[in-house]
C-alpha positions as CSV (number, residue, x, y, z in Angstrom):
1,M,8.7,7.4,76.9
2,L,6.8,4.4,79.2
3,R,5.3,7.4,80.7
4,I,3.8,8.7,77.0
5,Q,2.9,5.3,76.6
6,R,0.7,5.2,79.3
7,L,-0.8,8.4,78.7
8,M,-2.2,7.0,75.2
9,M,-3.4,3.8,76.7
10,A,-5.7,5.6,79.0
11,M,-6.8,7.8,76.3
12,V,-7.4,5.3,73.7
13,L,-8.9,3.2,76.8
14,V,-11.3,5.8,77.2
15,S,-12.4,6.5,73.4
16,G,-12.7,3.1,73.1
17,L,-10.4,2.4,70.2
18,S,-9.4,-1.4,69.4
19,W,-5.8,-2.1,70.6
20,V,-3.6,-5.0,69.9
21,E,-1.2,-6.4,72.6
22,G,-1.6,-2.7,74.2
23,L,-1.2,-0.3,71.6
24,P,-3.8,0.8,68.7
25,A,-4.1,-1.8,66.0
26,H,-2.6,1.0,63.2
27,A,0.4,1.3,65.5
28,A,0.9,-1.6,66.3
29,H,0.8,-3.1,62.1
30,G,2.5,1.0,61.3
31,L,-0.5,0.7,58.5
32,D,-2.1,4.0,57.0
33,A,-5.7,5.1,57.8
34,V,-8.1,4.2,55.8
35,P,-8.3,7.1,53.2
36,V,-11.3,8.9,52.4
37,P,-12.6,8.5,49.1
38,T,-14.0,11.7,46.5
39,V,-17.9,12.3,46.9
40,S,-20.2,13.5,44.9
41,G,-23.8,14.2,45.3
42,P,-26.6,14.3,46.4
43,I,-27.0,12.9,42.9
44,P,-30.7,14.4,42.1
45,S,-33.6,11.7,41.9
46,T,-36.9,11.5,40.1
47,V,-39.1,8.5,40.1
48,G,-40.4,8.4,37.1
49,S,-37.9,10.5,34.8
50,A,-36.8,9.6,31.7
51,G,-34.3,6.9,31.8
52,K,-35.1,5.8,35.2
53,N,-33.1,8.5,36.9
54,H,-33.5,7.8,39.6
55,T,-32.4,6.3,42.9
56,F,-32.4,2.1,42.4
57,F,-35.2,1.3,45.0
58,A,-35.7,4.8,46.1
59,T,-37.9,4.1,49.3
60,D,-41.5,4.2,48.3
61,L,-42.1,5.0,52.3
62,D,-43.4,8.1,53.7
63,L,-40.1,9.7,54.8
64,T,-40.8,13.0,55.0
65,A,-44.1,12.4,57.5
66,R,-41.3,10.7,59.6
67,G,-38.6,13.7,59.4
68,Y,-36.3,11.4,57.1
69,V,-34.7,12.5,54.1
70,E,-33.3,10.1,51.5
71,Q,-30.2,10.8,49.2
72,E,-27.8,9.2,46.3
73,F,-24.3,9.9,46.7
74,F,-21.6,8.3,44.5
75,Y,-17.9,7.9,45.7
76,S,-14.6,7.0,44.0
77,G,-10.7,6.3,45.1
78,Q,-8.1,3.8,44.6
79,A,-8.9,1.0,46.5
80,N,-6.3,-2.2,47.9
81,V,-6.6,-6.1,47.1
82,Y,-6.3,-8.1,50.4
83,D,-5.6,-11.5,50.5
84,A,-9.0,-12.5,52.4
85,T,-11.4,-14.9,51.0
86,V,-15.2,-15.3,51.8
87,A,-16.8,-18.7,52.5
88,P,-19.7,-19.8,50.0
89,G,-23.3,-19.4,50.8
90,I,-23.8,-17.4,53.9
91,G,-19.8,-17.3,54.9
92,A,-20.4,-19.2,57.8
93,R,-17.3,-20.6,58.2
94,P,-16.1,-22.6,61.7
95,T,-12.8,-20.4,61.9
96,P,-11.7,-16.8,61.9
97,S,-10.3,-14.8,58.8
98,P,-6.3,-14.2,60.3
99,T,-5.5,-10.2,59.8
100,A,-5.4,-10.1,56.0
101,N,-2.1,-8.8,53.9
102,I,-1.9,-6.3,50.7
103,V,-1.6,-8.1,47.7
104,S,-2.4,-5.3,45.3
105,T,-2.9,-1.5,45.7
106,G,-4.2,1.6,43.2
107,H,-7.1,0.2,41.6
108,P,-9.9,2.3,40.8
109,Y,-12.9,2.5,41.5
110,K,-16.6,4.2,41.6
111,T,-19.5,2.7,43.6
112,R,-22.5,4.7,45.2
113,M,-24.1,4.4,48.6
114,V,-27.8,5.9,49.6
115,V,-28.1,7.7,52.7
116,R,-31.9,7.4,54.8
117,R,-31.2,9.7,57.7
118,P,-33.1,12.2,60.6
119,A,-33.6,15.8,58.5
120,R,-33.3,17.3,61.8
121,P,-30.3,17.1,63.9
122,A,-31.9,17.3,67.1
123,A,-33.4,13.8,65.6
124,F,-30.6,11.9,65.3
125,N,-29.6,9.7,67.9
126,G,-25.6,9.4,66.7
127,T,-25.8,5.8,65.3
128,V,-25.1,5.3,61.7
129,V,-25.8,1.8,60.6
130,V,-23.8,1.1,57.3
131,E,-25.6,-1.8,55.5
132,W,-23.5,-3.8,53.0
133,L,-25.9,-4.2,50.4
134,N,-27.0,-7.9,49.8
135,A,-25.6,-9.3,46.5
136,T,-26.8,-12.6,46.1
137,S,-29.8,-11.8,43.4
138,Q,-27.1,-9.7,41.1
139,Y,-29.1,-6.6,42.1
140,D,-28.9,-4.5,45.3
141,V,-31.2,-5.7,48.7
142,E,-31.4,-3.6,51.5
143,A,-32.0,-6.6,53.5
144,L,-31.8,-5.3,56.8
145,W,-33.9,-1.8,55.8
146,F,-36.6,-3.6,54.4
147,R,-36.4,-5.3,58.4
148,T,-36.2,-2.8,60.6
149,H,-37.0,0.8,58.7
150,E,-39.9,1.4,60.9
151,F,-37.8,0.6,64.2
152,L,-34.4,2.7,62.7
153,M,-36.8,5.9,61.8
154,R,-38.3,5.6,65.3
155,D,-35.6,5.7,67.2
156,G,-33.3,7.9,65.0
157,Y,-31.0,5.8,63.4
158,A,-29.3,7.0,60.6
159,W,-29.2,4.6,57.6
160,V,-26.7,3.9,54.9
161,G,-26.4,1.4,52.2
162,I,-23.2,0.6,50.2
163,T,-23.0,-1.1,46.7
164,A,-19.9,-3.1,47.8
165,Q,-19.9,-5.9,45.1
166,S,-19.7,-5.3,41.4
167,G,-22.6,-7.7,40.1
168,P,-25.2,-5.7,41.3
169,I,-23.9,-3.1,39.2
170,T,-22.7,-5.5,35.7
171,N,-25.2,-8.2,35.9
172,P,-26.8,-7.9,32.1
173,T,-30.4,-7.8,33.0
174,L,-30.5,-6.9,37.0
175,G,-27.9,-4.8,37.6
176,L,-27.7,-0.8,38.5
177,K,-26.6,-0.4,34.5
178,A,-29.4,-2.3,33.1
179,F,-31.3,-0.7,34.9
180,S,-30.3,3.0,34.3
181,P,-27.2,3.1,31.9
182,Q,-27.8,7.2,32.6
183,R,-27.3,7.3,36.0
184,Y,-25.5,4.2,36.8
185,G,-23.1,3.7,33.5
186,T,-19.7,5.0,34.8
187,L,-19.6,3.2,38.3
188,D,-16.7,0.2,38.5
189,L,-15.7,-2.2,40.9
190,T,-13.5,-4.3,38.6
191,D,-10.5,-1.7,37.7
192,G,-11.7,-1.5,34.2
193,G,-12.5,-5.1,33.9
194,S,-9.2,-6.5,35.3
195,L,-11.0,-7.9,38.6
196,T,-13.6,-9.9,37.3
197,A,-13.4,-12.6,40.2
198,G,-14.6,-12.7,43.8
199,D,-14.8,-9.0,44.3
200,P,-11.7,-8.2,45.5
201,L,-11.9,-4.3,46.2
202,S,-15.3,-4.8,48.2
203,F,-13.3,-5.0,51.6
204,D,-11.8,-1.3,50.9
205,V,-14.4,-0.5,49.2
206,Y,-16.5,-0.5,52.0
207,A,-14.0,0.8,54.8
208,Q,-13.5,3.7,52.6
209,G,-17.5,4.3,52.3
210,I,-17.5,4.4,56.0
211,Q,-14.5,7.3,55.9
212,A,-17.1,9.0,54.1
213,V,-19.6,8.6,56.4
214,R,-17.8,9.9,59.3
215,K,-15.6,12.3,57.6
216,A,-17.2,13.6,54.4
217,E,-20.4,15.2,53.4
218,V,-22.9,12.6,53.2
219,L,-24.9,13.1,56.5
220,G,-25.9,16.5,55.6
221,D,-26.4,18.7,58.6
222,L,-25.8,15.5,60.7
223,R,-21.9,16.0,60.2
224,G,-19.2,15.4,62.7
225,R,-23.1,14.2,65.1
226,A,-22.0,10.5,64.4
227,K,-20.8,8.9,67.9
228,T,-21.8,5.2,66.6
229,V,-20.5,3.0,63.5
230,I,-22.2,-0.2,63.1
231,A,-21.1,-2.5,60.4
232,A,-24.1,-4.7,59.3
233,G,-24.9,-7.3,56.7
234,V,-27.4,-9.7,56.1
235,S,-27.2,-13.4,54.6
236,Q,-24.5,-13.3,51.9
237,S,-23.2,-9.7,53.2
238,A,-23.2,-10.8,56.8
239,G,-20.1,-13.0,55.6
240,R,-18.8,-10.3,54.4
241,V,-19.0,-8.3,57.1
242,S,-17.6,-10.5,59.2
243,V,-14.3,-11.5,56.9
244,F,-13.6,-7.7,57.3
245,V,-13.8,-7.1,60.8
246,N,-11.8,-10.2,61.7
247,A,-8.9,-9.3,58.3
248,I,-9.7,-6.0,57.5
249,Q,-10.5,-3.6,60.8
250,P,-7.4,-4.5,62.9
251,R,-4.9,-3.3,60.0
252,S,-5.8,0.3,60.4
253,A,-7.3,2.8,62.8
254,A,-11.0,1.5,63.5
255,V,-13.6,3.2,60.8
256,V,-16.6,0.5,62.9
257,D,-17.6,0.8,66.5
258,A,-19.5,-2.6,66.0
259,A,-20.7,-5.2,63.8
260,L,-24.4,-6.9,63.3
261,L,-24.2,-10.0,61.6
262,Y,-27.7,-11.3,60.5
263,V,-28.1,-14.9,59.5
264,G,-24.5,-15.9,58.4
265,G,-20.8,-14.9,59.0
266,E,-17.9,-16.9,60.2
267,R,-17.1,-17.7,63.7
268,M,-15.9,-14.4,65.4
269,R,-12.2,-13.8,66.6
270,T,-11.7,-13.5,70.4
271,D,-9.3,-10.6,70.5
272,L,-11.0,-8.1,68.8
273,H,-11.9,-4.7,70.7
274,L,-15.2,-4.5,69.1
275,P,-18.7,-5.6,70.5
276,V,-20.3,-7.8,67.7
277,F,-23.8,-9.3,67.6
278,K,-24.5,-12.0,65.7
279,V,-28.8,-12.8,65.0
280,L,-29.8,-16.3,63.5
281,S,-32.9,-17.6,62.6
282,E,-34.1,-21.4,62.7
283,T,-32.8,-21.6,59.8
284,E,-29.0,-21.7,60.0
285,F,-29.3,-24.9,62.5
286,T,-31.5,-26.8,59.7
287,A,-29.8,-25.7,56.2
288,P,-27.4,-27.1,54.0
289,A,-23.6,-26.6,54.9
290,S,-23.6,-23.4,52.7
291,A,-25.9,-21.8,55.1
292,N,-25.9,-23.4,58.3
293,E,-24.2,-21.8,61.2
294,I,-24.6,-24.6,63.8
295,S,-20.5,-25.1,63.0
296,S,-19.6,-21.5,63.6
297,L,-21.4,-21.2,66.6
298,Q,-19.6,-19.7,69.9
299,P,-19.6,-18.9,73.4
300,D,-20.6,-15.6,74.4
301,T,-18.1,-12.7,75.6
302,D,-18.2,-9.6,77.0
303,R,-17.5,-8.5,73.1
304,M,-19.7,-11.4,71.5
305,R,-23.5,-12.1,71.7
306,T,-25.7,-14.4,69.3
307,W,-29.2,-15.2,69.5
308,S,-30.9,-17.6,67.6
309,V,-34.6,-17.1,66.9
310,A,-37.0,-20.4,67.1
311,G,-39.6,-20.4,64.4
312,T,-38.1,-17.7,62.2
313,S,-36.8,-17.8,58.5
314,H,-33.5,-17.2,57.1
315,S,-35.5,-15.2,54.2
316,D,-38.6,-14.0,56.1
317,W,-42.2,-12.6,54.9
318,A,-42.0,-8.8,55.9
319,S,-38.9,-8.1,54.0
320,F,-40.1,-9.9,51.3
321,A,-44.2,-8.3,51.3
322,V,-42.7,-4.7,51.7
323,R,-40.6,-4.9,48.4
324,Y,-43.0,-6.1,46.2
325,A,-44.0,-2.6,44.8
326,L,-40.6,-1.7,44.6
327,L,-39.7,-4.7,42.2
328,Q,-42.9,-4.0,40.3
329,R,-41.1,-0.8,40.0
330,D,-37.3,-1.3,39.7
331,Q,-36.8,-4.7,39.0
332,P,-39.9,-6.3,37.2
333,T,-38.4,-9.3,36.2
334,A,-37.6,-10.4,39.5
335,S,-39.8,-13.3,40.4
336,L,-42.0,-12.9,43.7
337,R,-43.6,-16.6,43.5
338,D,-42.3,-19.4,46.2
339,N,-43.0,-22.6,44.6
340,C,-41.7,-24.5,47.5
341,A,-42.5,-28.3,48.8
342,R,-44.9,-26.7,51.8
343,P,-46.2,-23.1,52.1
344,S,-43.6,-20.7,52.8
345,R,-42.5,-17.8,54.8
346,S,-42.4,-18.0,58.4
347,R,-44.4,-15.4,59.9
348,I,-42.7,-15.0,63.3
349,P,-41.4,-11.6,63.2
350,D,-37.4,-11.7,63.3
351,R,-38.0,-7.7,62.6
352,Y,-38.4,-7.4,66.4
353,P,-35.6,-8.7,67.9
354,L,-33.2,-7.6,65.1
355,S,-34.2,-4.1,66.1
356,A,-33.4,-4.9,69.8
357,A,-30.3,-6.2,68.7
358,I,-29.1,-3.2,66.7
359,H,-30.5,-0.8,69.6
360,H,-28.3,-3.1,72.6
361,L,-25.0,-3.0,70.2
362,A,-25.4,0.9,70.0
363,A,-25.6,1.3,73.9
364,W,-22.7,-1.3,73.9
365,A,-20.4,-0.1,71.7
366,R,-20.5,3.8,73.1
367,R,-21.3,2.6,76.9
368,G,-20.2,-0.5,77.6
369,T,-23.7,-1.9,78.5
370,V,-23.2,-6.1,77.4
371,P,-26.7,-7.3,75.8
372,P,-28.5,-9.7,77.6
373,A,-27.9,-13.2,76.3
374,A,-30.5,-15.9,75.5
375,P,-30.5,-19.4,75.0
376,L,-29.7,-21.2,71.5
377,I,-32.6,-23.3,69.7
378,S,-32.2,-27.2,71.0
379,L,-30.4,-29.7,69.6
380,A,-30.7,-33.2,69.6
381,Q,-27.1,-34.9,71.1
382,D,-26.1,-35.7,67.3
383,G,-25.7,-31.6,67.4
384,V,-27.3,-31.1,64.6
385,T,-31.3,-32.2,64.6
386,V,-33.6,-29.7,65.8
387,L,-35.9,-30.9,68.8
388,R,-39.4,-30.1,68.3
389,D,-42.1,-29.9,69.8
390,E,-45.6,-32.2,68.9
391,R,-46.6,-30.3,66.5
392,G,-43.4,-29.5,64.5
393,N,-42.4,-25.7,66.0
394,A,-38.6,-26.0,67.6
395,L,-37.9,-26.2,71.4
396,G,-35.0,-23.6,72.6
397,G,-34.5,-20.9,71.7
398,L,-35.2,-16.7,71.7
399,R,-39.0,-17.3,71.6
400,L,-41.0,-14.6,70.7
401,A,-44.8,-14.5,72.0
402,P,-46.1,-15.6,68.7
403,F,-44.3,-18.4,68.4
404,N,-44.9,-18.9,72.6
405,A,-48.8,-18.2,71.9
406,P,-48.8,-20.1,67.8
407,V,-51.3,-20.0,65.4
408,A,-49.6,-22.0,63.0
409,L,-46.2,-24.4,62.2
410,D,-43.3,-22.0,62.1
411,T,-40.3,-23.6,60.9
412,G,-37.0,-22.6,59.1
413,A,-37.1,-25.5,57.2
414,N,-38.8,-26.1,53.7
415,E,-37.7,-27.8,50.8
416,N,-37.7,-27.8,46.4
417,P,-40.8,-29.3,44.9
418,P,-40.5,-32.8,43.2
419,G,-38.4,-32.1,40.2
420,G,-37.7,-28.2,40.8
421,S,-34.8,-26.5,42.2
422,G,-33.9,-23.3,44.0
423,L,-33.2,-21.7,47.4
424,C,-36.6,-22.9,49.2
425,F,-35.0,-24.0,52.2
426,L,-34.0,-20.6,52.8
427,N,-37.7,-19.7,53.3
428,G,-39.0,-21.7,56.1
429,T,-42.7,-22.9,56.6
430,H,-45.9,-21.3,57.8
431,I,-48.3,-23.7,58.1
432,P,-51.7,-22.2,59.9
433,F,-53.2,-24.7,62.7
434,D,-57.1,-26.0,61.6
435,R,-59.8,-25.1,63.7
436,A,-59.9,-28.3,65.9
437,T,-55.9,-27.2,67.3
438,L,-56.6,-23.9,67.6
439,R,-59.6,-24.8,69.5
440,S,-57.8,-27.2,71.6
441,L,-55.3,-24.4,72.4
442,Y,-57.5,-21.4,72.8
443,P,-61.1,-22.2,74.0
444,D,-62.0,-18.8,74.2
445,R,-60.3,-14.9,73.2
446,Q,-59.5,-14.4,76.7
447,A,-57.3,-18.0,76.7
448,Y,-55.4,-16.5,73.4
449,L,-54.8,-13.1,74.4
450,W,-54.1,-13.9,78.3
451,Q,-51.1,-16.4,77.4
452,F,-50.0,-14.0,74.1
453,T,-49.8,-11.1,76.2
454,R,-48.0,-12.7,79.2
455,A,-45.1,-14.0,76.5
456,V,-45.2,-10.6,75.1
457,W,-44.0,-8.7,78.4
458,Q,-41.6,-11.5,79.2
459,N,-40.1,-10.8,75.6
460,V,-39.7,-7.3,76.4
461,R,-38.3,-7.7,80.3
462,D,-35.4,-9.9,78.8
463,G,-34.7,-7.3,76.6
464,Y,-35.4,-9.2,73.1
465,V,-38.2,-6.7,72.3
466,M,-38.8,-2.9,72.3
467,P,-41.7,-2.0,74.0
468,A,-43.1,-0.2,70.9
469,D,-43.0,-3.6,69.3
470,A,-44.5,-5.4,71.9
471,G,-47.6,-2.6,71.1
472,E,-47.3,-3.4,67.6
473,M,-47.6,-7.4,68.5
474,L,-50.4,-7.0,70.9
475,G,-52.2,-5.1,68.4
476,D,-51.7,-8.0,65.8
477,A,-53.0,-10.6,68.2
478,H,-56.2,-8.6,68.8
479,S,-56.8,-8.7,65.4
480,S,-56.1,-12.5,65.3
481,I,-59.5,-15.0,64.9
482,A,-57.9,-17.2,67.4
483,G,-60.1,-17.9,70.1
484,H,-63.3,-17.0,67.7
485,D,-63.5,-20.9,67.2
486,L,-63.6,-20.0,63.1
487,E,-62.7,-21.3,60.0
488,C,-60.1,-19.5,58.3
489,G,-59.6,-21.0,54.7
490,P,-57.7,-19.9,51.7
491,L,-59.4,-16.8,50.7
492,C,-59.0,-15.5,54.7
493,A,-55.6,-17.5,55.8
494,N,-52.2,-15.9,56.3
495,V,-50.6,-18.3,54.4
496,A,-48.3,-18.5,50.9
497,Q,-48.1,-15.2,49.3
498,F,-49.7,-13.2,46.5
499,P,-50.5,-13.9,43.8
500,I,-50.2,-17.9,45.1
501,Q,-53.2,-17.7,47.1
502,P,-55.0,-14.2,47.8
503,S,-56.4,-13.5,51.5
504,T,-57.9,-11.0,53.3
505,Q,-54.5,-11.5,56.4
506,L,-52.0,-11.6,53.3
507,L,-53.8,-8.1,52.0
508,R,-53.5,-6.7,55.8
509,D,-49.4,-7.6,56.0
510,H,-48.9,-5.8,52.8
511,T,-51.1,-3.1,54.0
512,A,-49.1,-2.8,57.5
513,F,-45.6,-3.3,57.0
514,L,-46.1,-0.1,55.1
515,Y,-46.6,1.9,58.4
516,M,-48.5,4.0,56.7
517,R,-49.4,7.8,57.9
518,G,-53.2,7.4,59.1
519,G,-53.3,4.0,57.8
520,D,-55.0,2.4,61.1
521,H,-58.3,2.5,59.0
522,L,-57.1,0.4,56.6
523,I,-55.9,-2.3,59.1
524,R,-59.2,-1.8,61.2
525,T,-61.1,-2.4,57.8
526,L,-59.3,-5.4,56.4
527,D,-59.6,-7.0,59.8
528,E,-63.2,-6.6,59.5
529,A,-63.4,-8.2,56.3
530,T,-60.8,-11.4,57.7
531,L,-64.1,-11.9,60.2
532,A,-66.5,-11.6,57.5
533,V,-64.5,-14.2,55.2
534,A,-63.6,-16.5,57.8
535,R,-67.7,-17.0,59.5
536,G,-68.4,-17.5,56.1
537,Q,-66.4,-20.0,55.3
538,T,-67.5,-21.4,59.1
539,A,-71.3,-21.4,58.6
540,P,-71.5,-22.6,54.8
541,E,-75.6,-21.8,55.0
542,R,-74.9,-18.2,55.4
543,R,-71.7,-17.8,53.4
544,R,-73.7,-15.4,50.6
545,Q,-74.2,-12.9,53.2
546,Y,-70.8,-13.1,55.1
547,Y,-69.1,-13.0,51.5
548,A,-71.0,-10.1,50.6
549,Q,-70.3,-7.7,53.8
550,A,-66.6,-8.8,52.9
551,I,-66.6,-7.2,49.7
552,Q,-68.2,-4.0,51.4
553,M,-65.2,-4.2,53.4
554,L,-62.6,-4.8,50.5
555,E,-64.7,-1.9,48.7
556,R,-64.5,0.7,51.4
557,Y,-60.4,-0.4,51.9
558,Q,-60.0,1.0,48.3
559,V,-61.9,4.1,48.5
560,Q,-59.7,4.4,51.7
561,L,-56.3,3.8,50.0
562,D,-57.1,6.2,47.1
563,R,-57.8,8.9,50.1
564,Q,-54.7,8.1,51.3
565,H,-53.1,8.5,47.6
566,R,-54.3,11.7,47.2
567,L,-53.3,12.9,50.7
568,G,-49.9,11.9,49.8
569,R,-49.8,9.0,52.6
570,A,-49.5,6.2,49.5
571,T,-47.9,6.1,46.2
572,A,-49.1,5.4,43.0
573,D,-47.1,2.5,42.7
574,Q,-48.8,1.1,46.1
575,V,-51.9,1.7,45.2
576,R,-51.9,0.2,42.3
577,L,-50.2,-3.1,43.9
578,L,-52.7,-3.4,46.5
579,G,-55.8,-1.7,45.1
580,G,-55.3,-4.5,42.7
581,Y,-54.9,-7.5,45.5
582,A,-58.0,-6.1,46.8
583,A,-59.8,-6.2,43.4
584,I,-58.7,-10.0,42.8
585,L,-60.0,-10.6,46.4
586,I,-63.3,-9.0,45.5
587,E,-63.8,-11.4,42.3
588,R,-63.0,-14.5,44.3
589,L,-65.0,-13.7,46.9
590,D,-68.1,-13.0,44.4
591,G,-67.8,-15.9,42.3
592,A,-67.1,-18.5,45.4
593,T,-70.9,-17.2,46.5
């Protein structure tokens, strides 16, 4: 018997399965494996069809050009209720959840998953990222996909988004049933209305969805080729995933190989045998208790890694901007305005270290390659106050090139306006430096580009940024007006957002974040428009001339955008949104001359 037990131990150690006191977790507890649910689909989806019979938030990115497909599946079964609980807000909690107990079994459910994967098996890198879709807004938010979609497709990942909570299904205004009763009317995560508080089925529903990814047909031609499955959540859903990993995963045969927690999650157990990567923004060091991670911080180990990215905000600019056209199409009542006390949404690109974390996590789970560590954001002796430089930017932390060669105040903190309400503390702050400050920092272009370039390649050497993303950052730096000694006022500056303060740099971001095939000429045209506007604002005596040049550039942009649509590289909704923003700028510039 001892010999057999040793043989089993060797086999499991080689295969990477979880162990508790020398035995697999499911054997140690004597519990059943997670069942494979019944899967139906792919469900046909046609954007613009009667009754909105299409996948909610069906991507408007050009997946075909990237060799990807999008499919939606429904899956159903019977789920357990566990006694595990989730902390409020982003799920931060200073103590890990213990292994959960089953409260009741046999609860029927039906939900959905969205799959975006390589069309060809040869393009698949073997890793599936399974995102617990964020439910805070009461509609499904693909928070991780919105941030990392270009990296995931560039590097051959499969992404799966699971609706594990009831609010995004049942909300009378924003839920899936309200969006398309025809398509989503049969979905239910409440056992017919008998379980309405706390989403008690969510953990088992998520686990069974992952089993479907592993063992059913949802990956199509990739079935059986998934070597690594990463459980992932952002903010509120990171809190859920952290409890899933701490309390549910140890009960049974492991269904995930690693976990990614972004801007949320409780403290993780030290006896876990799968790697966990937590990435935090600056907001988690400045927010109120419900969204503050300071009390949940823990030392790095050979199974735990935490990065804190200085200058970033919990709710970021890129993922906010990239969903504008989707919101107008599928969720037009959702607000696109940040009415905060200060201009909101940090422009420090959290998507780059987040992508690097996914890359490291996959290698960690598959080959045991431990990711690089990063310093935490610096705190005062009180352990709460973030230390800052003379311009207000945070000290310490993982420092990306746009933060180490700053052109703005970028922080994770903001406030609601006087007498107002909302979640502005999640949105951070972005206030561009004035001309005098930029001149003092970068007396010429060479000074700015030298400092930025040095910081970019340091980010790559440290393992915080992928080389392709470094190239993108360098391209953005070369488009910056820093070092030109120009004044970039409201119609030029990258501050706030449409429709609050239209500007050429904001339109550039909206365009760039879509990564259109052949879209580089659109970016170049907008960069020329930005320079023309800035020159006009710097030299009032020649403003009419420069603004006329900017209008010509924006009219050219509209023509180029229409051509992108004719070539199938931009959707009608994207053209309507971006072309409309260009028209607003043309009208403002014409009126300002």
